[in-house]
A tleap script that builds the chain and sets N, CA, C and O, in Angstrom:
source leaprc.protein.ff14SB
mol = sequence {
  NMET ASP THR LEU ALA LEU ILE LEU SER ILE
  ILE GLY CYS ILE ASN TRP GLY LEU ILE GLY
  LEU PHE ARG PHE ASP LEU VAL ALA TRP LEU
  PHE GLY GLY SER GLY ILE LEU LEU SER ARG
  LEU VAL TYR GLY ILE VAL GLY LEU ALA GLY
  LEU TRP CYS ILE SER PHE LEU PHE ARG ARG
  ARG ALA ILE ALA GLU GLY CGLN
}
set mol.1.N position { 190.368 18.142 41.715 }
set mol.1.CA position { 191.534 18.384 40.880 }
set mol.1.C position { 192.792 17.792 41.521 }
set mol.1.O position { 193.637 17.215 40.836 }
set mol.2.N position { 192.902 17.943 42.838 }
set mol.2.CA position { 194.075 17.412 43.523 }
set mol.2.C position { 194.162 15.895 43.393 }
set mol.2.O position { 195.237 15.344 43.153 }
set mol.3.N position { 193.029 15.229 43.554 }
set mol.3.CA position { 193.017 13.774 43.469 }
set mol.3.C position { 193.378 13.308 42.064 }
set mol.3.O position { 194.150 12.363 41.902 }
set mol.4.N position { 192.829 13.958 41.056 }
set mol.4.CA position { 193.141 13.605 39.672 }
set mol.4.C position { 194.626 13.813 39.380 }
set mol.4.O position { 195.262 12.973 38.743 }
set mol.5.N position { 195.169 14.925 39.845 }
set mol.5.CA position { 196.597 15.194 39.630 }
set mol.5.C position { 197.451 14.148 40.326 }
set mol.5.O position { 198.468 13.716 39.785 }
set mol.6.N position { 197.049 13.739 41.514 }
set mol.6.CA position { 197.806 12.724 42.240 }
set mol.6.C position { 197.742 11.376 41.528 }
set mol.6.O position { 198.755 10.684 41.427 }
set mol.7.N position { 196.583 11.001 41.042 }
set mol.7.CA position { 196.437 9.738 40.300 }
set mol.7.C position { 197.291 9.748 39.045 }
set mol.7.O position { 197.972 8.765 38.750 }
set mol.8.N position { 197.263 10.846 38.302 }
set mol.8.CA position { 198.071 10.940 37.090 }
set mol.8.C position { 199.562 10.921 37.397 }
set mol.8.O position { 200.348 10.352 36.639 }
set mol.9.N position { 199.948 11.537 38.494 }
set mol.9.CA position { 201.356 11.507 38.895 }
set mol.9.C position { 201.786 10.090 39.261 }
set mol.9.O position { 202.899 9.674 38.938 }
set mol.10.N position { 200.922 9.361 39.921 }
set mol.10.CA position { 201.220 7.970 40.263 }
set mol.10.C position { 201.365 7.133 39.001 }
set mol.10.O position { 202.264 6.296 38.912 }
set mol.11.N position { 200.488 7.350 38.023 }
set mol.11.CA position { 200.605 6.644 36.739 }
set mol.11.C position { 201.951 6.953 36.097 }
set mol.11.O position { 202.620 6.056 35.584 }
set mol.12.N position { 202.347 8.226 36.127 }
set mol.12.CA position { 203.642 8.608 35.573 }
set mol.12.C position { 204.795 7.945 36.305 }
set mol.12.O position { 205.765 7.512 35.681 }
set mol.13.N position { 204.694 7.865 37.629 }
set mol.13.CA position { 205.743 7.214 38.417 }
set mol.13.C position { 205.847 5.728 38.090 }
set mol.13.O position { 206.945 5.184 37.972 }
set mol.14.N position { 204.718 5.091 37.948 }
set mol.14.CA position { 204.722 3.671 37.580 }
set mol.14.C position { 205.364 3.491 36.210 }
set mol.14.O position { 206.169 2.580 36.016 }
set mol.15.N position { 205.014 4.351 35.262 }
set mol.15.CA position { 205.584 4.258 33.928 }
set mol.15.C position { 207.105 4.449 33.968 }
set mol.15.O position { 207.841 3.694 33.333 }
set mol.16.N position { 207.574 5.458 34.714 }
set mol.16.CA position { 209.020 5.682 34.824 }
set mol.16.C position { 209.710 4.520 35.524 }
set mol.16.O position { 210.831 4.161 35.165 }
set mol.17.N position { 209.063 3.934 36.508 }
set mol.17.CA position { 209.624 2.753 37.167 }
set mol.17.C position { 209.784 1.589 36.208 }
set mol.17.O position { 210.803 0.898 36.217 }
set mol.18.N position { 208.767 1.376 35.379 }
set mol.18.CA position { 208.853 0.307 34.375 }
set mol.18.C position { 209.962 0.576 33.363 }
set mol.18.O position { 210.666 -0.341 32.941 }
set mol.19.N position { 210.112 1.844 32.978 }
set mol.19.CA position { 211.178 2.200 32.040 }
set mol.19.C position { 212.535 1.952 32.691 }
set mol.19.O position { 213.425 1.372 32.068 }
set mol.20.N position { 212.697 2.383 33.927 }
set mol.20.CA position { 213.974 2.233 34.610 }
set mol.20.C position { 214.343 0.788 34.895 }
set mol.20.O position { 215.505 0.406 34.756 }
set mol.21.N position { 213.373 -0.016 35.288 }
set mol.21.CA position { 213.662 -1.395 35.665 }
set mol.21.C position { 213.675 -2.359 34.486 }
set mol.21.O position { 214.503 -3.268 34.433 }
set mol.22.N position { 212.769 -2.165 33.551 }
set mol.22.CA position { 212.583 -3.157 32.492 }
set mol.22.C position { 212.707 -2.610 31.078 }
set mol.22.O position { 212.560 -3.355 30.109 }
set mol.23.N position { 212.980 -1.298 30.951 }
set mol.23.CA position { 213.024 -0.644 29.643 }
set mol.23.C position { 211.714 -0.850 28.879 }
set mol.23.O position { 211.704 -1.085 27.671 }
set mol.24.N position { 210.623 -0.756 29.618 }
set mol.24.CA position { 209.289 -0.946 29.040 }
set mol.24.C position { 208.463 0.303 29.295 }
set mol.24.O position { 208.188 0.649 30.444 }
set mol.25.N position { 208.070 0.975 28.230 }
set mol.25.CA position { 207.255 2.188 28.322 }
set mol.25.C position { 205.799 1.793 28.131 }
set mol.25.O position { 205.357 1.538 27.011 }
set mol.26.N position { 205.059 1.744 29.232 }
set mol.26.CA position { 203.669 1.300 29.205 }
set mol.26.C position { 202.791 2.217 28.373 }
set mol.26.O position { 201.937 1.743 27.623 }
set mol.27.N position { 202.988 3.524 28.494 }
set mol.27.CA position { 202.171 4.484 27.738 }
set mol.27.C position { 202.405 4.285 26.236 }
set mol.27.O position { 201.451 4.227 25.461 }
set mol.28.N position { 203.652 4.183 25.835 }
set mol.28.CA position { 203.962 3.972 24.415 }
set mol.28.C position { 203.388 2.643 23.936 }
set mol.28.O position { 202.881 2.551 22.818 }
set mol.29.N position { 203.465 1.626 24.769 }
set mol.29.CA position { 202.941 0.320 24.393 }
set mol.29.C position { 201.423 0.364 24.226 }
set mol.29.O position { 200.882 -0.229 23.292 }
set mol.30.N position { 200.739 1.065 25.128 }
set mol.30.CA position { 199.278 1.138 25.061 }
set mol.30.C position { 198.784 1.919 23.845 }
set mol.30.O position { 197.760 1.577 23.255 }
set mol.31.N position { 199.522 2.978 23.470 }
set mol.31.CA position { 199.027 3.870 22.430 }
set mol.31.C position { 199.779 3.775 21.112 }
set mol.31.O position { 199.535 4.582 20.215 }
set mol.32.N position { 200.689 2.812 20.965 }
set mol.32.CA position { 201.302 2.559 19.676 }
set mol.32.C position { 202.634 3.250 19.425 }
set mol.32.O position { 203.049 3.358 18.271 }
set mol.33.N position { 203.302 3.710 20.435 }
set mol.33.CA position { 204.606 4.334 20.269 }
set mol.33.C position { 204.680 5.663 20.987 }
set mol.33.O position { 203.663 6.307 21.243 }
set mol.34.N position { 205.907 6.065 21.311 }
set mol.34.CA position { 206.070 7.299 22.081 }
set mol.34.C position { 205.892 8.553 21.240 }
set mol.34.O position { 205.670 9.634 21.785 }
set mol.35.N position { 205.986 8.426 19.917 }
set mol.35.CA position { 205.826 9.588 19.054 }
set mol.35.C position { 204.402 9.837 18.596 }
set mol.35.O position { 204.118 10.859 17.971 }
set mol.36.N position { 203.513 8.919 18.898 }
set mol.36.CA position { 202.111 9.045 18.509 }
set mol.36.C position { 201.477 10.203 19.288 }
set mol.36.O position { 201.781 10.409 20.463 }
set mol.37.N position { 200.617 10.934 18.640 }
set mol.37.CA position { 200.003 12.112 19.247 }
set mol.37.C position { 199.312 11.786 20.574 }
set mol.37.O position { 199.430 12.550 21.532 }
set mol.38.N position { 198.607 10.682 20.639 }
set mol.38.CA position { 197.895 10.320 21.862 }
set mol.38.C position { 198.882 10.055 23.008 }
set mol.38.O position { 198.635 10.466 24.141 }
set mol.39.N position { 199.985 9.378 22.720 }
set mol.39.CA position { 201.008 9.139 23.739 }
set mol.39.C position { 201.598 10.451 24.223 }
set mol.39.O position { 201.775 10.653 25.425 }
set mol.40.N position { 201.900 11.332 23.300 }
set mol.40.CA position { 202.466 12.625 23.669 }
set mol.40.C position { 201.483 13.432 24.508 }
set mol.40.O position { 201.883 14.151 25.423 }
set mol.41.N position { 200.206 13.313 24.196 }
set mol.41.CA position { 199.174 13.993 24.970 }
set mol.41.C position { 199.141 13.452 26.407 }
set mol.41.O position { 199.053 14.222 27.363 }
set mol.42.N position { 199.213 12.130 26.549 }
set mol.42.CA position { 199.231 11.520 27.877 }
set mol.42.C position { 200.465 11.980 28.652 }
set mol.42.O position { 200.363 12.339 29.825 }
set mol.43.N position { 201.635 11.971 27.998 }
set mol.43.CA position { 202.860 12.440 28.661 }
set mol.43.C position { 202.708 13.888 29.115 }
set mol.43.O position { 203.123 14.240 30.219 }
set mol.44.N position { 202.124 14.714 28.280 }
set mol.44.CA position { 201.925 16.120 28.623 }
set mol.44.C position { 200.982 16.308 29.797 }
set mol.44.O position { 201.249 17.117 30.686 }
set mol.45.N position { 199.882 15.568 29.805 }
set mol.45.CA position { 198.908 15.665 30.896 }
set mol.45.C position { 199.522 15.188 32.206 }
set mol.45.O position { 199.312 15.798 33.255 }
set mol.46.N position { 200.283 14.093 32.144 }
set mol.46.CA position { 200.947 13.589 33.349 }
set mol.46.C position { 201.971 14.611 33.849 }
set mol.46.O position { 202.105 14.817 35.056 }
set mol.47.N position { 202.685 15.243 32.932 }
set mol.47.CA position { 203.639 16.279 33.318 }
set mol.47.C position { 202.967 17.467 33.982 }
set mol.47.O position { 203.468 17.984 34.981 }
set mol.48.N position { 201.844 17.904 33.442 }
set mol.48.CA position { 201.093 19.005 34.065 }
set mol.48.C position { 200.577 18.617 35.443 }
set mol.48.O position { 200.560 19.430 36.366 }
set mol.49.N position { 200.155 17.356 35.568 }
set mol.49.CA position { 199.691 16.881 36.876 }
set mol.49.C position { 200.830 16.912 37.891 }
set mol.49.O position { 200.626 17.269 39.052 }
set mol.50.N position { 202.025 16.537 37.451 }
set mol.50.CA position { 203.181 16.599 38.342 }
set mol.50.C position { 203.478 18.015 38.783 }
set mol.50.O position { 203.810 18.251 39.944 }
set mol.51.N position { 203.361 18.957 37.866 }
set mol.51.CA position { 203.565 20.354 38.227 }
set mol.51.C position { 202.514 20.818 39.227 }
set mol.51.O position { 202.826 21.558 40.160 }
set mol.52.N position { 201.286 20.391 39.037 }
set mol.52.CA position { 200.208 20.740 39.965 }
set mol.52.C position { 200.527 20.194 41.360 }
set mol.52.O position { 200.268 20.859 42.362 }
set mol.53.N position { 201.084 18.994 41.423 }
set mol.53.CA position { 201.385 18.364 42.709 }
set mol.53.C position { 202.472 19.108 43.478 }
set mol.53.O position { 202.577 18.955 44.695 }
set mol.54.N position { 203.270 19.897 42.800 }
set mol.54.CA position { 204.267 20.712 43.500 }
set mol.54.C position { 203.574 21.639 44.488 }
set mol.54.O position { 204.119 21.937 45.551 }
set mol.55.N position { 202.380 22.092 44.141 }
set mol.55.CA position { 201.647 22.993 45.042 }
set mol.55.C position { 201.309 22.329 46.365 }
set mol.55.O position { 201.078 23.027 47.352 }
set mol.56.N position { 201.272 20.994 46.417 }
set mol.56.CA position { 201.000 20.291 47.672 }
set mol.56.C position { 202.038 20.650 48.726 }
set mol.56.O position { 201.709 20.779 49.905 }
set mol.57.N position { 203.275 20.808 48.312 }
set mol.57.CA position { 204.347 21.138 49.248 }
set mol.57.C position { 204.095 22.475 49.935 }
set mol.57.O position { 204.299 22.610 51.142 }
set mol.58.N position { 203.655 23.453 49.168 }
set mol.58.CA position { 203.449 24.783 49.708 }
set mol.58.C position { 202.159 24.876 50.522 }
set mol.58.O position { 202.095 25.613 51.505 }
set mol.59.N position { 201.148 24.138 50.118 }
set mol.59.CA position { 199.903 24.147 50.882 }
set mol.59.C position { 200.100 23.486 52.240 }
set mol.59.O position { 199.540 23.939 53.238 }
set mol.60.N position { 200.873 22.445 52.281 }
set mol.60.CA position { 201.143 21.751 53.535 }
set mol.60.C position { 201.864 22.695 54.496 }
set mol.60.O position { 201.545 22.747 55.684 }
set mol.61.N position { 202.824 23.430 53.979 }
set mol.61.CA position { 203.578 24.372 54.803 }
set mol.61.C position { 202.654 25.476 55.330 }
set mol.61.O position { 202.752 25.862 56.495 }
set mol.62.N position { 201.762 25.980 54.479 }
set mol.62.CA position { 200.843 27.032 54.907 }
set mol.62.C position { 199.882 26.535 55.975 }
set mol.62.O position { 199.559 27.271 56.908 }
set mol.63.N position { 199.424 25.299 55.851 }
set mol.63.CA position { 198.520 24.734 56.849 }
set mol.63.C position { 199.251 24.542 58.176 }
set mol.63.O position { 198.685 24.804 59.237 }
set mol.64.N position { 200.508 24.086 58.122 }
set mol.64.CA position { 201.284 23.859 59.333 }
set mol.64.C position { 201.572 25.180 60.060 }
set mol.64.O position { 201.682 25.209 61.286 }
set mol.65.N position { 201.692 26.259 59.301 }
set mol.65.CA position { 201.960 27.556 59.907 }
set mol.65.C position { 200.678 28.247 60.367 }
set mol.65.O position { 200.728 29.328 60.954 }
set mol.66.N position { 199.532 27.623 60.099 }
set mol.66.CA position { 198.264 28.152 60.559 }
set mol.66.C position { 197.668 29.208 59.654 }
set mol.66.O position { 196.870 30.026 60.112 }
set mol.67.N position { 198.028 29.215 58.394 }
set mol.67.CA position { 197.502 30.218 57.472 }
set mol.67.C position { 196.370 29.653 56.670 }
set mol.67.O position { 195.796 30.353 55.834 }
savepdb mol mol.pdb
quit
């Protein structure tokens, strides 16, 4: 699960980088627009993966403290 969440977060980061640098939304381009249900589903899954990755911060701290 961690690896999948990290991969999806990286995909989201790449997409945001393309939007910021070139005004090109790769997800919208692949699935036919940002309002299409499939695009919205991808955005939602990537967002959930990003939320999951927040737990990495706390797990790292717990491991460093020996818990």
